[in-house]
N, C-alpha and C positions, 0 to 999 in steps of 0.2 A: 504494500500500500504506500505509494509515493506521497500522497496527500492525505490529510485527515488526522495527523498527529497533533500534539500540542505545539505551541510556539510556531503557528502556521503563517506568520508574517501577514496577517490580514491588515495590519496597520503599516504596510510598507509606505514610507514617505510621511507617516503620521506618528507622533509620539504617543506611547501608552503611559497612563498613570501607574499601572501595575499589571504584570503578567502572571496570572495564576494558572496558566494552561500547561506549563512545562514543569514536571516534577523533579527539578534539580534544586540543589541547596541554594537558599536565598542569599548566602553570605558573600557571594561574588568570588572572583578568582583568588586562588591561594596567594597569600603574601609572599613576595619575592619571585613569583613566577614570571611576571612581566619583565623584571630586570634581568632575570636569567636568560629569557628568550632574546632580549635586546642584545645581550653579549654574544649570542650565537649567530647573529645576522651575517657576519663575514663568512660563515661556513656555508651559506647558501650558494656560494660560488663553486662548491664541490658536491659530488654525489654523496648521498647519505650511506650509511652502512647498509649493504644490500639485504642482510638477513636480520637486522636489528639485534645482533648477538649481545651487545652490552646491555641493552634494555631488557632482553630476555633473562640475562644473568641477574640483573638487579631485581627483577620481579620474582625470580626463583629464590633469591636471598630473602626477600620480603616474607615469603611463606615457608622458608626453611626446607625447600625441596630442590631437586636437580633441574638445571635448565632444560633437560630432555622432557620435562613434564609441563613446559610452558610454551604457548604459541601466541604471540601478540598479533593483533589485527587492527584493521582500520575501523574500529568501533565494534561494540557488542553486536549490533545488527548485522554487520558484514560477517561476523563469525557465526551467527545463527545460519546465514545462508550457506556458509562453507560447510558447516556440520550437516545441514540438510543435503548438500551435494554428496558428502561422504557416505550418507546412507540412502542414496538414490534408490527409489522403488520399494523401500521398506514400509512396514506398517507402523505408522506414528499415531500416538494418542496424545491429545492436548487437553489440558484442563481449561475450563471456561468459567467466567470471562477472564481473558488475559490478553497480553500483547499480541497484536494481530500478525506480526512478522513471522511467528512460528508457522502459522498456517500458510502464509504466502510463500515462505521459503520451501515448505514441504510440497505444496502444490507445484511449484516451479520444477521440483525434482521428482515428480511423479510418485509421491508417497500415497499410500492408502490411509486415509484419515478417519479417525474416530475421535469423539469428544467425551469428556466426563466432567462432572462437577467436583470441585475441590473437596467438598465435604463427603464425597463418596469414596475417597482414596483410602483403601484399607486392604488388608491381606485378602479378604473375601471378595471384594468388588473391584480390585485393581484391573485396569484394562489389559486385554491380551494384545500385546504389541511388541515390535522389535525395538522401538524407541519411545520413550515417554518424555514429554517436555513439561518442565515445571518452572514457574517464575516465583522466586521466594526471596524476599517478600514479593507479593504479587502486585502487578499493575493491572487494573486501575484502583483496586480497593484497599491496598496496603495490608491485606491479610497475611498471616504468617503460618506456615506449615512447620510443626515441630520437627527438629532434626531426627528425633527417634522414629517418627513416621516415615521419613525418607529412608532411614537406615533399614527399617522393616521392609520397605519396597525393594531396596537393593539386595537385601538378604534373601527374599523370597522369589525374586525375579532375576536371577544371576545371568540369564541369557538375554536380558533386556538392557539396553543402554538407557540410563536415566540421566537426562541433561537438565541441570539445575542452573537457571539464569539468576545470578546474585547481583545484578546491576544495582539494586537498591539496598543491599545488605549493610553497607557502611552508614546508611541513613536510618536503619531500623532502630527502634528504641532499646533493643537488646541484641547482643551478638547472636547470630543464627547461622553462620556459615557452616556448610557441610564439608569444607576442605579437610578437616581432621579425619574424615572417614575415608579419604582417598587411599591410604595404604592398605586398607582392608578390602576395597571393592574396585576391581578393574573395570566394572561396568558403570562407573560414575564419571561424568563429565561436568565441569563447572565453568560457567562463563562469568567473568568479572568485567566491570566497567570502571574506567578512571575519569569519567566525565560527569556523572550524576552528583556524587558527593563533593566533587571539587569544582562544580559550577562552570564547566568549560565544554559544553556540548559542541561548540564550534571546532574543537580538536577531536577528531574521531579516533578514539583509542580504547581498546579493550583487550582482553586476553583469555585464552582457554587454559585450564589446568586439568590434566588428565594423565592416564598411564602413558609411558613413553611410546608404546605401540600406536596409540591413537594420535598422539602428537606427530609421529613420523608420517602417518597417513595424511594429516592435514598439511604438512609441509610438502607433500607430493604435489599439491595444487598451487604452491606458493610461487610468486614471481619476484624477481629482484627489485629492490627499492619500493616495496609496497608502502612502507611507512616513510614519509618525508623527514627531513632533518628536524624541523620544528616539532613534529609529532613525537619523534624519538626523544628529543631533548625534554619535551614536556613530561613524557613518561618517566624518564630518568630522574628528573627533579622530584616528581611525586613519589617515586619509589624510595628515593634516598630520605625524603623528609616526611614520609607517609604518616607516621604516628602523630607528629606535631601538627599536621594540617587537617586531620580528621575533624569533622563537626562533633560537637558535644552531644551524645545521644540523649542524655538526661534532660538537657536544655531543650532539645527538639521535642522530646516527649511532653514536657511541661507546657511549652508554647502551643503545640498541636492540640493538646487536651483543652486548653483555654479557648483556642480558636473554634474547636468543634462544639464546646459548650455554648459559645455565643451564637454559632450558626444554628444549633439545635433549638434555640429559642424562637426562631423564625417559623411561624406556623405554615408557611407555604412550601416548606422544604423538609426533607428527611436526609440524614447523613449516616453512613455506615461506620461502625467501629474501625479503627486502623492501628497498625503497628509502625507506621511510617509518617513522615510529615507531608502527606497528601491525603485527600479525602474524596471518596465517591459519594455523590449526592444525587437526590432526585427532586425534581420540581413537581409539586402536587397540582400545579395549574400550568397548562400549556406544555410546550416542548422545550427540551434543552437547547435545540438550535435557535429557537426564538429568544430564549433567555440570553444565549451567547451574543447574538446580534444586538439585542437591546442594551446589554452591558457595554458592548463596543461603541455603539452609536451615541448613547446617552452619557456614559461615564468614562469612556476610554479605558475600560478594564477588559481583560481577556481571560476566559475560562476555556476548559476543554470539553467540547461536546463529546460525550462518551457513548452516544447512540450507535456508533459503528463497531463497538465491541460485541463479538458473538456472545449471546446469552444475556445482553442488556437490551434496553429498549429506548425509545425516543425521549424518555423523561430523564435519563441519566446524564450526569456531567461530573467532571473531576476538577477539584481545585487544590492547589498546592499552598503550603505555608509560605507566607512572606513576612516582612517586618510587621511589627505591631501596628504601625501607622498605616501601612498598606492593607493589612487585614481589616482594619476598621473601615477603610474606604469601601471594601467589598460588602461588609456587613451592612453599612448604611445604605448602599445601593440596593441590596437584595430586599431591604425593608420596603422598598418602593415597588417591587415586582407585583403587578396586578393589583396595586393599591387603588 
């Protein structure tokens, strides 16, 4: 799906007062990154490292694993498509509602698709598939699947590849990565992103962590210089300074809970519980698309129409946590909806 995601540039040429549509950290670029990249500008006169070997090594060091278990790519979405290509023609099961690119990537690579609801994932009702796709924490609702449930799935379906997209894990209110399970389960593949928690989606950078055999297969499709100099340098800067740059989970939880409590007081809307600093909501009057355009036109605020998520309907929308001042702008605007 090329169009229909958040941050969809509907205000090209016009300034927004606040963008709630993209679920990236509201804190802005990591301190020191801009200066670091400015220092790298002379290197643009030369080719980047063809296989991003140094970045791969630093990401491996970050997780205390071998470089043979890491494959960096041009964003988590590009890696989703590469994994779907790796399993061309297989049976894939996708939990819904979730990120649409799993389905799109699988269709492009002729997967046989089935869907299941997140709350049905158990030993008894797990889908019969070659590949299972999980987003944890999940987009668009911020729900969290306990690691013990994922381990049960890995243990009872050892012939099934379980791909866990952890793009939002650094933003979750509690650590929930399944990377510690990797030594025990060769059927586990984890996708990580460096753009959500560090507020830099314009730099497309993510990586896959898996058994060396799977990484070797992914490298089979690799091309030289896939990651440019600035992308590699950004990744190296984040990997080296990772712990000090991470958002404060407890602070995000406190601010999100306050935001949700305030939103819940609006009688025209309902909001789902979340474990991340973004919220899935429903308008009880009208459609989310109407609400989106009304907020754009009248208040210069942007939300994400979530009606195109499989399993949701035209009433659903998503909003992300912003600063307290910006959050208040949205709350005051929503009070006027259908007033």
